[in-house]
N, C-alpha and C positions, 0 to 999 in steps of 0.2 A: 392497443393497450401496452404501456411500457412497464416492464418489471424492473424495479431498481435492485441492482446487485450490490452487495456490500463485500468488503474485503478487510483483512486484518492488516494493520500497518503499525510500525514503530514511529511515534511522534516525538520530536524534540521540543520541549516546552520552553526551555531557556538554556543559556550557556552553562556548562558544567560537565560533570562526569556521568557515569552510567546511571546515577540515581535520577537524572532528569528525563530519562527515556521512559515513555509510557506505551504500553501495548493497547491499541484501540481496535475494536471489532466493528465499529460503525462508520467506517470510511467508505464513501462511494467509489466504485470502480470507475476510473477515468475513461471517458469516451474519446476516441481520436477525432480530430477536426479534419477539415479539408486537407488533402495531400499529406496526411499522417497515417501511420499504421499502428495497430495494437499488437504487442508481442507479449506472450506469456511463457513462462518457463518454470522449471523446478530446480532449485539449488540444493545440492546435498554435498556433504563433506565426508570423505572416507573415515571410518572409525579408527 
């Protein structure tokens, strides 16, 4: 049984400024193909 995992992503719907960016919560997590690896990380910026 395969469990589908979802992630959050910023999508660019058209050319333009920040107003064309949309936050989506229903984007499937990509699966690596042959001879590929999956890398995850956490980005943070100092306050």
